[in-house]
Backbone as a printed PyTorch tensor [residue, N CA C, xyz], in Angstrom:
tensor([[[-18.9560, 105.9030,  40.0760],
         [-19.2620, 104.7230,  38.8120],
         [-18.9670, 105.5180,  37.3370]],

        [[-17.3920, 105.0020,  36.7900],
         [-16.9800, 106.3350,  35.8080],
         [-18.1520, 106.0520,  34.6590]],

        [[-18.7600, 104.8350,  34.2210],
         [-19.5620, 104.5950,  33.4180],
         [-20.4630, 103.5880,  33.4590]],

        [[-21.5330, 103.6090,  32.9240],
         [-22.6580, 102.7570,  33.0800],
         [-22.7250, 101.5340,  31.9320]],

        [[-22.9240, 100.4010,  32.2210],
         [-22.7490,  99.6760,  31.1890],
         [-23.8390,  99.7100,  30.3860]],

        [[-23.4660,  99.3220,  28.6880],
         [-24.4740,  99.5150,  27.8190],
         [-25.4640,  98.4510,  27.8710]],

        [[-26.7230,  98.7400,  27.2420],
         [-27.6010,  97.6710,  27.1820],
         [-27.2250,  96.4280,  26.6620]],

        [[-26.1190,  96.4950,  25.8810],
         [-25.7890,  95.0910,  25.1400],
         [-25.5610,  93.9880,  26.3350]],

        [[-24.6750,  94.5000,  27.2970],
         [-24.0900,  93.5040,  28.4600],
         [-25.0250,  93.3070,  29.4980]],

        [[-26.2340,  93.5540,  29.2200],
         [-27.2540,  93.6640,  30.3800],
         [-26.9640,  92.2980,  31.3560]],

        [[-27.0800,  91.1620,  30.8500],
         [-27.3620,  90.0250,  31.4390],
         [-25.8380,  89.1150,  31.5460]],

        [[-24.7050,  89.8130,  31.3140],
         [-23.5980,  89.1500,  31.3640],
         [-23.4640,  88.7940,  32.9940]],

        [[-23.6100,  87.4760,  33.4450],
         [-23.5540,  87.1590,  34.6820],
         [-22.0110,  87.0650,  35.3200]],

        [[-21.5410,  88.1120,  36.3940],
         [-20.2570,  87.8530,  36.7760],
         [-19.7290,  86.6220,  37.3520]],

        [[-18.7770,  86.2210,  37.3980],
         [-18.0490,  85.0810,  37.9890],
         [-18.6700,  85.0440,  39.5160]],

        [[-18.6810,  83.9100,  40.1750],
         [-19.0840,  84.0540,  41.7860],
         [-18.2730,  84.7020,  42.2910]],

        [[-18.4790,  85.1160,  43.6080],
         [-17.7730,  85.8530,  44.4060],
         [-16.5040,  84.6730,  45.1170]],

        [[-15.4000,  84.9970,  44.9970],
         [-14.5840,  84.2110,  45.7310],
         [-14.7310,  84.4440,  47.2380]],

        [[-13.9840,  83.5090,  48.0590],
         [-14.0270,  83.6210,  49.3060],
         [-13.6030,  84.9410,  49.9470]],

        [[-12.2960,  85.4990,  49.3520],
         [-11.6780,  86.6230,  49.6590],
         [-12.7670,  87.9640,  49.3840]],

        [[-13.4340,  87.9350,  48.3380],
         [-14.0770,  89.0020,  47.8930],
         [-15.2320,  88.9940,  48.9560]],

        [[-15.5540,  87.5170,  49.3040],
         [-16.9430,  87.6870,  50.1770],
         [-16.7120,  88.2850,  51.6190]],

        [[-15.4830,  88.0750,  51.9280],
         [-15.1230,  88.6570,  53.3580],
         [-14.9390,  90.2360,  53.4770]],

        [[-14.2160,  90.4160,  52.1330],
         [-14.0800,  91.9360,  51.9090],
         [-15.4520,  92.8020,  51.9560]],

        [[-16.3270,  92.1700,  51.3850],
         [-17.6720,  92.7620,  51.2170],
         [-18.4280,  92.5990,  52.6540]],

        [[-18.1420,  91.5530,  53.3580],
         [-18.7010,  91.7880,  54.5390],
         [-17.9150,  92.5000,  55.7160]],

        [[-16.6550,  92.6900,  55.6840],
         [-15.9790,  93.4390,  56.4920],
         [-16.2120,  95.0120,  56.5370]],

        [[-16.3680,  95.1800,  55.2740],
         [-16.5630,  96.6430,  54.7490],
         [-18.1440,  97.1470,  54.9800]],

        [[-19.0290,  96.2120,  54.8970],
         [-20.4390,  96.3250,  54.9300],
         [-20.4670,  96.5000,  56.7190]],

        [[-20.0190,  95.7110,  57.5220],
         [-20.1910,  96.1400,  58.8980],
         [-19.6090,  97.2040,  59.3290]],

        [[-18.7860,  97.8440,  58.7090],
         [-18.5050,  99.4400,  58.9110],
         [-19.4710, 100.3340,  58.5090]],

        [[-19.9660,  99.9570,  57.2220],
         [-21.0910, 100.9500,  56.8920],
         [-22.5130, 100.7530,  57.2550]],

        [[-22.6800,  99.6540,  58.0510],
         [-24.0060,  99.1080,  58.6760],
         [-24.1800, 100.0320,  59.9510]],

        [[-23.0320, 100.3030,  60.5570],
         [-23.1180, 101.1610,  61.5230],
         [-23.7850, 102.3680,  61.4470]],

        [[-23.6540, 102.8810,  60.4200],
         [-24.2860, 104.3060,  60.0370],
         [-25.2870, 104.1250,  59.0300]],

        [[-26.3710, 102.8050,  59.0810],
         [-27.2710, 102.4590,  58.3980],
         [-28.0810, 103.4040,  57.7660]],

        [[-28.7330, 104.2220,  58.7860],
         [-29.5900, 105.3870,  58.5650],
         [-29.0900, 106.4780,  57.7220]],

        [[-27.9640, 107.1450,  57.9890],
         [-27.2210, 108.2780,  57.4250],
         [-26.7760, 107.5640,  55.8940]],

        [[-26.3650, 106.8270,  55.8220],
         [-25.8410, 106.0460,  54.5390],
         [-26.9010, 105.6830,  53.6340]],

        [[-28.1210, 105.1270,  54.1820],
         [-29.2220, 104.8110,  53.3340],
         [-29.9230, 106.0750,  52.6930]],

        [[-30.0250, 107.1040,  53.5240],
         [-30.4240, 108.3540,  52.9200],
         [-29.9100, 108.9700,  52.1450]],

        [[-28.4590, 108.9770,  52.3110],
         [-27.3440, 109.6400,  51.4240],
         [-27.5680, 108.9320,  49.8950]],

        [[-27.7430, 107.6500,  50.2090],
         [-27.7800, 106.9420,  48.6530],
         [-28.9090, 107.3350,  48.0280]],

        [[-30.0960, 107.3550,  48.7580],
         [-31.5750, 107.6290,  48.1750],
         [-31.4630, 109.0990,  47.7550]],

        [[-30.9160, 110.0630,  48.2670],
         [-30.9070, 111.4060,  48.0090],
         [-30.2130, 111.4580,  46.8170]],

        [[-29.0690, 110.9210,  46.8090],
         [-28.1330, 111.0360,  45.4800],
         [-28.7500, 110.3560,  44.3050]],

        [[-29.4460, 109.4310,  44.4750],
         [-30.2360, 108.4290,  43.3430],
         [-31.1780, 109.7430,  42.9570]],

        [[-32.0260, 110.0570,  43.6980],
         [-33.1310, 111.3040,  43.4150],
         [-32.6930, 112.4380,  42.7590]],

        [[-31.3460, 113.3030,  43.2050],
         [-30.7530, 114.1990,  42.9070],
         [-30.1570, 113.9820,  41.3930]],

        [[-29.5180, 112.9930,  41.2750],
         [-28.7910, 112.7260,  39.9540],
         [-29.5340, 111.9210,  38.7900]],

        [[-30.6070, 111.3370,  39.6160],
         [-31.5400, 110.7410,  38.4120],
         [-33.0330, 110.9640,  38.8450]],

        [[-33.5620, 112.3080,  38.4930],
         [-34.7060, 112.7290,  39.1400],
         [-35.9440, 111.6880,  38.5230]],

        [[-35.7230, 111.0140,  37.4830],
         [-36.6090, 110.2370,  36.9340],
         [-37.1420, 108.8950,  37.9970]],

        [[-36.0590, 108.7140,  38.8720],
         [-36.5590, 107.6240,  39.6480],
         [-37.4210, 108.1040,  40.8240]],

        [[-37.7750, 109.2930,  41.1610],
         [-38.7320, 109.5180,  41.8670],
         [-40.0020, 109.3140,  41.5920]],

        [[-40.4450, 108.9520,  40.4300],
         [-41.5610, 108.8240,  39.7270],
         [-42.1700, 107.4780,  40.5300]],

        [[-41.5170, 106.6390,  40.9610],
         [-42.0910, 105.4670,  41.8860],
         [-42.4050, 105.7290,  43.2680]],

        [[-42.2640, 107.0240,  43.4490],
         [-42.5430, 107.1650,  45.1540],
         [-43.3270, 108.2840,  45.2710]],

        [[-44.6980, 107.9080,  45.3340],
         [-45.9500, 109.4250,  45.4420],
         [-45.5850, 110.1580,  46.5130]],

        [[-44.9210, 109.3910,  48.0130],
         [-44.8170, 110.3360,  48.9920],
         [-43.6660, 111.3460,  48.5770]],

        [[-42.7520, 111.3640,  47.9260],
         [-41.8350, 112.3610,  47.9570],
         [-41.2210, 112.3920,  46.3370]],

        [[-42.1760, 112.1910,  45.4540],
         [-41.9220, 112.4850,  44.1150],
         [-41.7770, 114.1410,  44.0000]],

        [[-42.4740, 114.8260,  44.4490],
         [-42.4060, 116.1740,  44.0790],
         [-41.5720, 116.9260,  45.0160]],

        [[-40.6910, 116.5770,  45.8920],
         [-39.6300, 117.0300,  46.8110],
         [-38.5160, 117.3720,  45.9110]],

        [[-38.0800, 118.7090,  45.5020],
         [-36.9340, 118.8830,  44.9500],
         [-35.8570, 119.2150,  45.2940]],

        [[-35.6270, 119.6790,  46.8830],
         [-34.2840, 119.9010,  47.5840],
         [-33.9220, 119.0790,  48.4320]],

        [[-32.6810, 118.7150,  47.8920],
         [-31.9070, 117.2660,  48.6840],
         [-32.3620, 117.6660,  50.3330]],

        [[-32.1730, 118.9990,  50.9300],
         [-32.3520, 118.6960,  52.3440],
         [-33.9310, 118.3970,  52.9790]],

        [[-35.0060, 118.7640,  51.8470],
         [-36.0280, 118.3370,  52.3260],
         [-36.1960, 116.8950,  52.1690]],

        [[-35.4980, 116.3400,  51.0710],
         [-35.7360, 114.7580,  51.0280],
         [-35.1120, 114.2810,  52.1750]],

        [[-33.9250, 114.8520,  52.6750],
         [-33.3000, 113.9850,  53.8020],
         [-34.1150, 114.3090,  55.2310]],

        [[-35.0760, 115.0470,  55.1660],
         [-35.8390, 115.1770,  56.3490],
         [-37.2170, 114.2570,  55.9650]],

        [[-37.4270, 113.8780,  54.8850],
         [-38.5000, 113.0410,  54.6120],
         [-38.6460, 111.7070,  55.4930]],

        [[-39.5720, 111.5520,  56.1400],
         [-39.8940, 110.3200,  56.9540],
         [-39.8750, 109.3160,  56.0950]],

        [[-40.8260, 109.1610,  54.9610],
         [-40.9800, 108.2090,  54.1870],
         [-39.9120, 107.7430,  53.5340]],

        [[-38.5470, 108.6500,  53.1120],
         [-37.4860, 108.5270,  52.3740],
         [-36.7680, 107.6170,  53.5040]],

        [[-36.5890, 108.1700,  54.7410],
         [-35.9040, 107.3070,  55.7550],
         [-36.4370, 106.0740,  55.6550]],

        [[-37.5470, 105.8850,  55.8760],
         [-38.3050, 104.4650,  55.8310],
         [-37.8650, 103.5740,  54.7530]],

        [[-37.8650, 104.1580,  53.7380],
         [-37.3630, 103.1880,  52.5180],
         [-35.8770, 102.9890,  52.3190]],

        [[-35.1620, 104.1210,  53.0750],
         [-33.7240, 103.9130,  52.7320],
         [-33.4000, 102.8830,  54.1630]],

        [[-33.9730, 102.8720,  54.9770],
         [-33.6590, 101.6500,  56.0500],
         [-34.2750, 100.2470,  55.4430]],

        [[-35.3270, 100.0730,  54.5820],
         [-35.7970,  99.0510,  54.1840],
         [-34.5330,  98.5100,  52.9700]],

        [[-34.1300,  99.3800,  52.2690],
         [-33.0900,  99.0810,  51.4620],
         [-31.6830,  98.7470,  52.1770]],

        [[-31.5190,  99.3770,  52.9880],
         [-30.1400,  98.9870,  53.9610],
         [-30.3770,  97.6590,  54.6040]],

        [[-31.5400,  97.1810,  55.1140],
         [-31.6760,  96.1340,  55.5360],
         [-31.7170,  95.0490,  54.6490]],

        [[-32.0810,  95.3890,  53.4970],
         [-32.0380,  94.0100,  52.4340],
         [-31.0020,  93.6730,  52.0960]],

        [[-29.8250,  95.0120,  51.9820],
         [-28.5970,  94.6970,  51.5870],
         [-27.8700,  94.0710,  52.6460]],

        [[-28.0960,  94.3740,  53.9500],
         [-27.4110,  93.6300,  55.0490],
         [-28.0030,  92.2810,  55.0480]],

        [[-29.2000,  91.7420,  54.7930],
         [-29.4820,  90.4300,  54.7950],
         [-28.6500,  89.8670,  53.7480]],

        [[-28.6010,  90.2510,  52.5690],
         [-27.8960,  89.7390,  51.2500],
         [-26.3410,  89.4600,  51.7980]],

        [[-25.8070,  90.6120,  52.2870],
         [-24.5030,  90.5230,  52.9580],
         [-24.0490,  89.4650,  53.9230]],

        [[-25.0640,  89.4220,  54.7630],
         [-24.8490,  88.3320,  55.8680],
         [-25.0700,  86.9600,  55.0920]],

        [[-25.9140,  86.6630,  54.1220],
         [-26.0230,  85.4460,  53.8710],
         [-25.5340,  85.1280,  52.2850]],

        [[-24.1590,  85.7540,  52.1140],
         [-23.4330,  85.8370,  51.1860],
         [-23.0060,  84.2060,  51.0650]],

        [[-22.6360,  83.3380,  52.0420],
         [-22.5380,  81.9690,  51.9210],
         [-23.8550,  81.1560,  51.8020]],

        [[-24.8540,  81.5890,  51.6210],
         [-26.2740,  80.9430,  51.5690],
         [-27.0390,  81.2740,  49.9700]],

        [[-26.7800,  80.8000,  49.1600],
         [-27.2900,  81.1600,  48.0440],
         [-28.3940,  80.9840,  47.7870]],

        [[-29.3360,  80.0440,  48.5390],
         [-30.7760,  79.9650,  48.6330],
         [-31.4320,  81.2070,  49.5330]],

        [[-30.9620,  81.7570,  50.2910],
         [-31.1980,  82.6640,  51.1750],
         [-31.0260,  83.9140,  50.2970]],

        [[-30.0040,  84.1470,  49.6340],
         [-29.6680,  85.3070,  48.4560],
         [-30.9990,  85.3130,  47.7080]],

        [[-30.8890,  84.0380,  46.9550],
         [-31.9330,  84.0590,  45.8900],
         [-33.2340,  84.2880,  46.4460]],

        [[-33.7150,  83.8520,  47.5390],
         [-35.0740,  84.2120,  48.1160],
         [-35.3120,  85.6940,  48.1990]],

        [[-34.3070,  86.4740,  49.0010],
         [-34.5080,  87.7960,  49.2870],
         [-34.6840,  88.4670,  47.8690]],

        [[-33.7400,  88.2300,  46.8680],
         [-33.8740,  88.7080,  45.4190],
         [-34.9920,  88.6160,  44.5810]],

        [[-35.6670,  87.2770,  45.0030],
         [-36.9860,  87.1320,  44.2790],
         [-38.2910,  87.8500,  44.9650]],

        [[-38.1330,  87.9950,  46.2690],
         [-39.1270,  89.0680,  46.7680],
         [-38.9750,  90.4100,  46.3340]],

        [[-37.5780,  90.9350,  46.3760],
         [-37.4140,  92.2250,  46.1690],
         [-37.8220,  92.3900,  44.3100]],

        [[-37.4260,  91.2450,  43.6840],
         [-37.5960,  91.4000,  42.1390],
         [-39.0320,  91.5840,  41.9040]],

        [[-39.7370,  90.5180,  42.2880],
         [-41.2450,  90.4320,  42.0120],
         [-42.0080,  91.6740,  42.5080]],

        [[-41.5580,  92.1870,  43.7680],
         [-42.4730,  93.2880,  44.2840],
         [-42.2290,  94.6980,  43.4680]],

        [[-40.7650,  94.7750,  43.0760],
         [-40.6270,  96.0740,  42.1410],
         [-41.0470,  95.7570,  40.7330]],

        [[-41.1110,  94.6620,  40.3900],
         [-41.6440,  94.3210,  38.8910],
         [-43.1580,  94.6300,  38.7560]],

        [[-43.7650,  93.6210,  39.9090],
         [-45.2020,  93.4860,  39.5480],
         [-46.3470,  94.5900,  40.4110]],

        [[-45.6500,  95.0800,  41.7750],
         [-46.3620,  95.7440,  42.5530],
         [-46.0960,  97.2640,  42.1620]],

        [[-44.4990,  97.5700,  42.0040],
         [-44.1130,  99.1140,  42.0190],
         [-43.9870,  99.0530,  40.6010]],

        [[-43.8660,  98.2520,  39.7550],
         [-43.6520,  98.6600,  38.1940],
         [-42.2040,  99.3290,  38.1190]],

        [[-41.3480,  99.3270,  38.8540],
         [-39.9940,  99.9590,  38.5350],
         [-39.1340,  99.3030,  37.3000]],

        [[-38.8240, 100.0810,  36.5200],
         [-37.8990,  99.6330,  35.3620],
         [-36.5630,  99.0780,  35.8440]],

        [[-36.3510,  97.8690,  35.2610],
         [-35.1760,  96.9780,  36.0550],
         [-33.8750,  98.0620,  35.7480]],

        [[-33.8910,  98.8320,  35.1040],
         [-32.3770,  99.7150,  34.6860],
         [-32.2490, 100.4320,  36.0560]],

        [[-33.1970, 100.7850,  36.8020],
         [-33.0540, 101.4740,  37.9830],
         [-32.4190, 100.8330,  39.1690]],

        [[-32.3980,  99.7760,  39.0050],
         [-31.4020,  98.7080,  39.7210],
         [-29.8300,  98.9320,  39.3520]],

        [[-29.7300,  99.0040,  38.3170],
         [-28.1560,  99.1700,  37.7340],
         [-27.8310, 100.5670,  38.2120]],

        [[-28.6860, 101.5570,  37.9400],
         [-28.5010, 103.1220,  38.3140],
         [-28.1560, 103.0800,  39.9760]],

        [[-28.9590, 102.4560,  40.7530],
         [-28.6620, 102.6320,  41.8940],
         [-27.5440, 101.7300,  42.5390]],

        [[-27.1810, 100.7630,  41.9690],
         [-25.8940,  99.9120,  41.9980],
         [-24.6250, 101.1500,  41.9790]],

        [[-24.8310, 101.9610,  40.8670],
         [-23.5980, 102.8870,  40.6930],
         [-23.6830, 103.8570,  41.8680]],

        [[-24.6800, 104.2200,  42.2830],
         [-24.7620, 105.1860,  43.3410],
         [-24.5190, 104.6280,  44.6090]],

        [[-24.7650, 103.5510,  44.8270],
         [-24.2420, 102.8300,  46.0890],
         [-22.8030, 102.7650,  46.1410]],

        [[-22.2500, 102.4440,  45.0940],
         [-20.7060, 102.3360,  45.0060],
         [-20.1810, 103.8360,  45.1530]],

        [[-20.6150, 104.7170,  44.4860],
         [-20.2120, 105.9740,  44.5530],
         [-20.5040, 106.5590,  46.0420]],

        [[-21.4580, 106.3650,  46.6750],
         [-21.6630, 106.7600,  48.2820],
         [-20.6940, 105.9570,  49.1290]],

        [[-20.6180, 104.8160,  48.8710],
         [-19.7700, 104.1760,  49.8910],
         [-18.4460, 104.5890,  49.7420]],

        [[-18.1430, 104.7780,  48.4180],
         [-16.5470, 105.3430,  48.1920],
         [-16.5100, 106.6830,  48.9340]],

        [[-17.2610, 107.4050,  48.8570],
         [-17.1170, 108.7410,  49.3410],
         [-17.1480, 108.9620,  50.5950]],

        [[-18.1340, 107.8370,  51.3030],
         [-18.5530, 107.9770,  52.7890],
         [-17.5320, 107.1530,  53.6240]],

        [[-16.9450, 106.1410,  52.7620],
         [-16.0780, 105.2760,  53.7870],
         [-14.7270, 104.9920,  52.9160]],

        [[-14.1990, 105.9360,  52.6380],
         [-12.8880, 106.0120,  51.8060],
         [-11.7790, 105.0990,  52.2310]],

        [[-11.8570, 105.1280,  53.6830],
         [-10.8820, 104.3160,  54.4760],
         [-11.0870, 102.7410,  54.3430]],

        [[-12.4550, 102.1680,  54.0720],
         [-12.9830, 100.7680,  54.1060],
         [-13.1170, 100.4420,  52.7460]],

        [[-13.4900, 101.1190,  51.9900],
         [-13.9970, 100.8800,  50.3930],
         [-12.7750, 101.4390,  49.6450]],

        [[-11.6380, 100.3650,  49.5100],
         [-10.4060, 100.6080,  48.6660],
         [-10.8790, 100.1630,  47.5520]],

        [[ -9.7850, 100.0930,  46.4930],
         [-10.0980,  99.8950,  45.2340],
         [-10.5680,  98.4450,  44.8180]],

        [[ -9.8100,  97.6370,  45.7220],
         [-10.1360,  96.1090,  45.7600],
         [-11.4530,  95.8020,  46.3360]],

        [[-11.9670,  96.4680,  47.1510],
         [-13.1090,  96.2770,  48.0890],
         [-14.1510,  96.7730,  47.1150]],

        [[-14.1060,  98.0400,  46.3430],
         [-15.0880,  98.5700,  45.6290],
         [-15.1110,  97.5840,  44.1540]],

        [[-14.1930,  96.9130,  43.9700],
         [-14.2630,  96.0030,  42.7030],
         [-15.3240,  94.5470,  43.2410]],

        [[-15.0060,  94.2980,  44.4480],
         [-15.7770,  93.1230,  45.0590],
         [-17.0590,  93.8060,  45.3300]],

        [[-17.1890,  94.5670,  45.5300],
         [-18.8170,  95.1840,  45.5860],
         [-19.3410,  95.2530,  44.1260]],

        [[-18.6090,  95.7910,  43.1490],
         [-19.1100,  95.9320,  41.8680],
         [-19.7420,  94.6170,  41.3470]],

        [[-18.8480,  93.7340,  41.4380],
         [-18.9660,  92.3250,  41.0560],
         [-20.3520,  91.8810,  41.8960]],

        [[-20.6670,  92.1270,  43.2370],
         [-21.6180,  91.6330,  43.9930],
         [-22.9570,  92.3620,  43.2200]],

        [[-22.8120,  93.6990,  43.1280],
         [-23.9230,  94.3620,  42.5640],
         [-24.4520,  93.9040,  41.2680]],

        [[-23.4930,  93.7960,  40.3200],
         [-23.4380,  93.3310,  39.1100],
         [-24.2400,  91.8640,  39.2030]],

        [[-24.0980,  91.2150,  39.8930],
         [-24.6810,  89.8150,  40.3740],
         [-26.1910,  89.9100,  40.7580]],

        [[-26.2310,  90.7950,  41.6670],
         [-27.6540,  91.3730,  42.3000],
         [-28.4120,  91.9700,  41.0470]],

        [[-27.8650,  92.6850,  40.0180],
         [-28.7020,  93.2100,  39.2440],
         [-29.0500,  92.0810,  37.8720]],

        [[-28.1180,  91.1060,  37.7960],
         [-28.4820,  90.1090,  36.9810],
         [-29.4790,  89.3570,  37.3450]],

        [[-29.5560,  88.8160,  38.8430],
         [-30.4270,  88.0940,  39.3890],
         [-31.8230,  88.8360,  39.3590]],

        [[-32.0050,  89.9340,  39.6540],
         [-33.2770,  90.9310,  39.5280],
         [-33.7770,  90.8960,  38.2260]],

        [[-33.1090,  91.1760,  37.1330],
         [-33.2850,  91.2870,  35.6850],
         [-33.8950,  89.8240,  35.3050]],

        [[-33.2170,  88.5720,  35.7200],
         [-33.9830,  87.4040,  35.5860],
         [-35.1230,  87.1530,  36.1730]],

        [[-35.1700,  87.8830,  37.4080],
         [-36.4720,  87.5220,  37.9720],
         [-37.7210,  88.3340,  37.2130]],

        [[-37.4600,  89.5880,  37.1310],
         [-38.1680,  90.3370,  36.0490],
         [-38.6010,  89.4820,  34.8140]],

        [[-37.7700,  88.8080,  34.1300],
         [-38.0830,  88.1350,  32.8490],
         [-38.9420,  87.0010,  33.3640]],

        [[-38.7450,  86.3090,  34.4590],
         [-39.4530,  85.2160,  34.9310],
         [-41.2900,  85.4590,  35.2390]],

        [[-41.3980,  86.8210,  35.5220],
         [-42.7210,  87.2890,  35.8860],
         [-43.3520,  87.7860,  34.5930]],

        [[-42.6600,  87.9260,  33.5170],
         [-43.1090,  88.4540,  32.2610],
         [-43.0970,  89.7940,  32.0340]],

        [[-41.7530,  90.4620,  32.5770],
         [-41.6780,  91.7850,  32.6520],
         [-41.9220,  92.2990,  31.5100]],

        [[-41.0430,  92.0550,  30.4380],
         [-41.1290,  92.3760,  28.8040],
         [-42.5410,  92.5240,  28.5830]],

        [[-43.3790,  91.7650,  28.8620],
         [-44.6160,  91.7300,  28.4940],
         [-45.4270,  92.9030,  28.8790]],

        [[-44.9400,  92.9640,  30.3160],
         [-45.8740,  94.0370,  31.1720],
         [-45.4600,  95.4110,  30.7080]],

        [[-44.2700,  95.3620,  30.5640],
         [-43.5370,  97.0040,  30.2660],
         [-44.0980,  97.5070,  29.0710]],

        [[-44.2190,  98.8570,  29.0940],
         [-44.6920,  99.6760,  27.9230],
         [-43.2060, 100.2590,  27.2830]],

        [[-42.2290, 100.0650,  27.9910],
         [-41.0700, 100.7010,  27.6290],
         [-40.1940,  99.8100,  26.4030]],

        [[-39.6910, 100.5530,  25.7980],
         [-38.8070,  99.9310,  24.5020],
         [-37.4090,  99.4830,  25.0190]],

        [[-37.3270,  99.5350,  26.6710],
         [-35.9320,  99.1220,  26.9720],
         [-34.9620, 100.1190,  26.9540]]])
């Protein structure tokens, strides 16, 4: 991802996915998901290497510095699989907005209330996901497919941010945004 959006356009809800975009996402994900574990680990390792502050939320591996050691962490692998399975559920349910909303509500509430993860990390993670998918699956994640994924990930981020607001994140957070 070449640039991260500024804070000013945080909640600009993207237009709904078109049928073509939905199909492109589902087709590309089917190929990505075949390598679920490796891809999930690659995404988390990239996140932690490029954005070390994101490790603060993971007591099990926040002190691990070396990417190779992170790759071997059983806890990291377990969390990577959870992320990949959540994305899989979302992608499989793209034509079921209630199911998507339900999954995002669970993820959003858990990360806001239990894990206290700053919502900006969902935006950062979206960029990392796009970057890794583009590098690991260049034949699948064409520019057109990447654009559809960008739209989906922006939609997810907007939904998660709205859930954070619903649960009163601004009041809970000590950050200034």
